[in-house]
Residue, then its C-alpha position, 0 to 999 in steps of 0.5 A: x723257503x725252506x724250514x730246518x730242523x736239527x737234532x743230535x747235540x748234547x754233552x760228550x766228554x772230550x775226544x768223544x764223538x756226536x752227530x748232528x742231523x738237520x732235516x729239511x721240508x719246503x723246498x728242492x733239497x739239492x738246490x741248496x747249498x748246506x752248512x753248519x755255523x757254530x757260535x759260542x758265548x762271546x763270539x761271532x758265529x763262524x762256518x764250521x762246514x758247507x756241502x753243495x748239492x753235488x757233494x763239494x765240502x769245505x771246512x774251517x781249518x780247526x775242524x778239518x780232519x775231525x768233523x765230516x759234513x755230508x748230505x742225503x738228498x733223497x732224505x732231504x738231510x744233512x749231517x755233521x760228524x764230529x769225532x776227537x771233539x775238544x772243550x773249544x768246540x763247544x757252541x750252539x750249533x745252526x744248520x744253515x741252507x741257501x737257495x743257489x737260485x735266489x741266494x736266500x738263507x734259511x737257518x734252523x733253531x740251533x742245537x747246543x754242544x757241549x764238550x766237558x769232563 
C-alpha cells in the first residue's frame, strides 16, 4: 500500500495561487492513478482532478482553466497548481492514489486550503 504525504496548503487571498504537493512512498508510483479531492465543511468529498501514470488528466468543471494537476514519476510526486483561487475553493484537500492492478485506494492526511481576504 502506498503512503501519501501532502504539503503546500495555507491561507491565500482571493485571486492568489498555491501549489500542493503529494509525495508517495512504498510502491511503484507509475502504476497509480493519482488524484486530488477536497472536502468543505458540511459538504461531501469531491474529486478535483486526477492524472494517470501516462499523464492523462481530468478536472471537475469548477476548476477547469484555474487548476493544473501534474506528476513527476521519477520523484514519486503529484502536484496541484491552483491559480485564481476563490473563497469557494476553501476546503481540506486530500491526495488519493488508486492502484490500477488491485483498484485499492490510499489517502493522505489532508491539507487545509483557505481562500479569504
